[in-house]
N, C-alpha and C positions, 0 to 999 in steps of 0.2 A: 510494620511490614505487612501489605496486603496478601493475604493467604491464597487469593485465587491464582490458579496456574492455567495455562492452556498450551496444547502443543501445535506447531507449526509442521504441516507435511509439507516441506520443501522439497522434496524430491518427486514433485509431480510428475516431471517430465520422463523419469526413469524408471520404466517398468520392471518392477523385481529391485529396484535400487531406489526405496523410497525413504528420506531420511527424516527422522523426527526429531524436532529440536525444541527442547523445554524452553519457554519465556517466562519469567517472572513479572508479569504484567507488561513493561517496556523495558528493556535494557540495553544501554548503549554505550559506546566509548565515543564522546562528541554527542552523547546521548543520555539516557534517562537511566536512572536505578529506581527501584520501585518504593517510594514513599508513600503512595496515595492509599488512603484508609477509607473504604466506604462508611457513610452514615446519613442520619437523617436529621433534618433542619427544620424545626418547627417555627415559621413565622410570626403567629400569634393565634390567639383563639378567641372565639365569640359565643356567646349563648343566644341560640335561637329557639323559639316555643315549637312545638310540633304545629301547633295551631297556625303559626306564621308560614311555615314551611308549605303545609298543604293548601292554605289560602294563595300563595304566590303560584304555586303548581296549577291549581284550579285556575287561575286568572289567565295563565299562561297557554292554555289550550283552548284553540278557537274551537267555535262551533262548525261542524261540517253537515253539509246537505247530502244525503245519501245518494248513489250514483243508479241510476237505473240499471237493472242488470244487463241489458242489451249493450249500454254505452262502456259497462265494465269490458265486457266481452271484446268491443271493438278495439277499446283502450288498451287492454292486454295484448291483442293480436298485432297493433301497431307498435306497440312497444319491443315485442318478439320480433317481428320484421326488421325493425330499426337494429337490434341488437346482433342479428344474424347478418343484415348487411354489414355492420361495422367490423366483426369478427370475418367476414369475407374479404374486405378491403385490407384489413391488417395482415391477414394471411397472404395476400398477393404481394402486399408490400414487404413482407420477410421473406418470400420466396424470391422476389426480385432482388433484394439485398444479398442474399447467399448465392444467388447466382452470380452476382457482379463480384463480390469479396471472395468466395472460395478459391477461384483460380489464383489469388495472390498468396494464399496459405499453402502449407507444405507440411508433410509428415517428415521427422528425422529419425533416423535410424542411428544407432551408435553402438560399436563394437569397441568392447574393452578387455584386456588380460585380466583375468581373476584365477590365482592360483593356478597358472599353466594353462588355463581353460580360457577360451574368448567368451566373453558373455555379452547380451544384448540388451540396449535400452533403447526405450522411444519417447519421443517429446514430439513438440510441434515447432512451427516457426512461419514467418512471413515475408515476402519479398518486399525491400524497402527501396530499391531502385532499379535502374534499368540494367546495371552492371552485372547482375547476378548476386547481389549481397542480401543476405537473409539473417532477419533478426531472430534470435532466440534466446534461451536461459543459459548463464553460465553453469549451473549445475545440469543442465541437459548435455553439455558435452563436455564437461570437466573428465579429465583422464583418459579422453577417447582416444584408441588407437586407429581409428577409422570411423569416418561420418558420412552416411549417404542421406540424400534427399529425395522424396518421392513427392510428385506434383499432383495436381487434380486429375490429372489424364491417365496417372498410374506410371508415367516415366520415371525410372530411379536411376540418377545420376551420384557420381561421387562428389563429395564437399570437402572444401579446406576451411580449417578454422583460422580465421585472418586475426581475431581478437577476442581477448574475455576481459572480464571485470567482475569478481568477485564481490565488489564492495556493493554494487547495483544488482548482481546476479543477471548480467546481460552480456551476451556475446553475439559475434556475428560470425556466419559460415558464409562461403562463396563457393559458386558453381560456375563453370565454363558454359553449360548449356542448359539454356531456357526454352521451354517448349512455347509454340505459338499459342496466343490467348492468355498468357499470364500478364496480369496489370500489377504493377508497385502499390501498395496499400500507402496512404496519405495520413499524417499525423494530426489530431485534433489538438487545438490549444486547449491546456489543461483548466483556463479560465472559465471555458464552456461547460464544463462538466460539472454537475450538481446532483445531490442525493433525490431519487425519483427519476431521473434520467433512464429510458429504457436501453438496454444494451443487450448485445449478443457474443458469444464467446464462438471460436470456430476453431476447432483442431483435431485431435489424435487420440481421445480418451481410450485408453484400454486398447490401442491401436486400430480403432475403429475411425480410418480418416475420414475427413468431409463432415465430422460431427458438428451441429449447431445447438446451443442452448441458448435461452431466453431469459431474462432478468432486469433487474434495476440497478443502478447506483446506490447502495444501501449507505455510503458514507465516503467522504473524500478527507485528505490530509492524514491519514493513518500513518504511522511509523511502523514498520516491519522489520524482523530481524534477518540476517542473512544467514546461512548454513555455514560457513565457512571463515567468517571475519567477526570481529567485535563489534563491527558498525551497523548501523540501521539505515533503511532505505527510507528516504522523506517522500512525503504527500503521495503514499500508495492510496489506491482506489479500492474501497470494499465492495464487494457486489454478490448478489443471492444467485446470480446465473449459474448454474451447476459447473462446476470445474473439477476434475477428476485425473488420476495419473496419466498422463501423455497430452494433456491440455498445457502442461508448462511450455513457455515460450511462443505461444497461438496469441493471436490478438483478441482483444475485447473493443469492440467497435460501437459506436454510437450508432442511431438508424440512419445516418446520412452516409454510413460507410467509412468514416474516419475512424483510425485508430486512436482509442483514450488509454490503452495501457497493453501491458504484456502480461499474461497472465502467468502468476508465478506458485501461488502458496493457498494453503487450507490451512485455517485455524479451527481446533478440534479439539474437545474435551476427552473424547472417546478414544483418539487414537485411529480413527476411522477416516474416511474421505469425507463423510456426512461433517459440514462445518460451513465456516464463511469463507469466502474467496477474497484473494487480493491479487491485484494487478499492478507492476511498477508503472508508473504514471508516464504520459507522453512526453512531459518537459524533462524527465531524467534520461528518456529514450534520444530526444532531440540532442541533448547535449553529450551523451557519452557514446552514442552509435559513430558519429563521424569520427571521433578520435580513435575508434576501435578499428575502423576502416582503414584510416590514415596511417595509424602508427602502432595498432596493435594492443593498447593500452589506454587508460583515461586515469589523470592524476587529481584525486578529491584532494580538497583542503581540509585542514586539520586544526581545531583549536587544541585540544587536549585537556577536557575534562569529562568528568562523570557527575551526573547530578540528577535532579528530578523536578516536578513542579511545585510549587508552595501548596501544601494542603493545610489543613486546620492545624495538625499536630506540630507540622514544622513552623506555622507562625506562631503557635503558642511558645514551643521550646526557643525559638530566637526572637522572640516578643518583637515581631513584626508589625505594622499596622496596616499590611494588605497580603492578599493571597495571589498578588499580581508578581510574575517575574519566574526565572529559572534560577532556581537554587544549585549552587557549586558544592557538592559534596568531597570531589576529588579533584586534585590538579595534577596530570599527569608530570612524572618527574621528568625534565630536561624538554618539556613539551613548550609550545608558543605562549600558552597561558601561565605557566610557571616563569617564563623569561620577561613576561610582562609584567607579574606581580598580581596576578590572580590569587585569590586564597581560597582554600577547601575548607571543609569543617575542621575544628580543632578538637571537638569531643564529642560525646553522646549524651542524650538525655531519657529518661524513662518516662512514657508518658501512655498510660492506659495498656500497661505490659508492651509497649513498642519501643524499640531501641530508634531514637531519632538524632540525626546528626545536627549540631549545632557548630556556630561560629562561620559558616561558609558565606561568601558573596552571593548575592542575589542579583542577576541583571536584570535590570527594568527597562533598558534602552539599548537599541544597537544600530549604529548609524543614523541616529535619530529617530527611528522605528522604535514604537512600543512592544515591548517583549511580555507577552500575558504568560507564557509557560514555557517549558524546556522546548517544546517542539517548536516554537517560533524560533528560538536560538539557534536550533539544528538546521531548521529550513534556511534561515538567513545564511548561515555558515557553508551549507553543501552548495549554494548556488554562488558562492565566489571562486576565487582561484588562488592557489600557493601563490604565496607573496603578496596578496591584498591586504590591506591593513584595515581592520574593523575599528570603531570607537564604541566602547562599552561603557554605560551607566550603570553602577553597581550601590548597593546599598551595603554599607558596612560600618558596623559599630553604630547604627543610628543615623549616619549620615550618607550623602550620596557622592561619589567619587567617580571621575573619569579616567578610564584606564584604554589605551590603545594597544591592540595586539595584531603583530603580522602573521598571518596563518602561513603554516607550513604545508608541505604534501605529507599525506597520510603515510606513515612507516610501513614498510613492508611486511614487519613482523612486530607485533604488539601483545605485550602480555596483559591479560586480564587486571 
């Protein structure tokens, strides 16, 4: 097992109600259990003399003609002016973006009964349509006796929770009164989001409403755990834009003003709010939120397995000729995978002091698509519907087999 651990500060939207969930790399039901062990691989060695290296370096350095001092000063001045102009243009663009998007962002105040007393929590959200529906996190409004929404102009109104989904950590609250100037925010397509994209977060950190932070998309396609269920959220967006308690439920936006995700968590090793931020991706929002508005809940599909990526130790222990695929370690009793005949691990082996499962199926294709790791399998299943059938190609005992599985709805309660 990989011994590295980090904590997810999942209760970002609840001032004074911050939940810290321990995560063993990536743990799922329809998800991962941690088998990945880091290591170094040496591709090969070559002996090169110091003289050869020196000669190559010398030959690679061009001969430069000294620049007159006056020209140096002029060039430096021009570069400085260009840099200043560029910063001014970017500043004006960010200001315009803030002015356009901030009216669609709200502060959320939550009142909960705690030991006979009423406590308060705070979070963020954003208006998604002209009907007064507002997207936020499930953990922001969970257990609330009352919810109020504060708009950009200071107007505070009562809100009703119309739908929640703990599996995606999304919720929708609705208000009857929307002030003039509020414009719903639109969702971006997740395919347009890539590492390096500039993004901003607008929200209510530490109850400081209307706060904006700037950063980039650090990575896409992450799987993040939820605080209340054993399932994981697929295709989450990782960002270095500052996200703090109170930002939960607020939008992460591209510089074109479209929402790429809903800010939800911080991963931290120190237990503080300093860490890596994660947002629930817009394609999950696009899928779940309409169902929450229409009927108050969303039915996720369920395969009923636990597993992990095929790392070196799994490959060696199971005598596999590839590290491609999703390894199935556990098949949940009475779940869709068991009914279809998928096979989990039948035993364990010890390699380098690590307990490694053996005997489980390795899914290498699903519906004709190559499955590189367990994340691929999770993503494919997550965007199906209960009742859909998926065709899996698995490696078992050195041969390829085809297994068709009819997905069920996730059970309301599921033991780890």
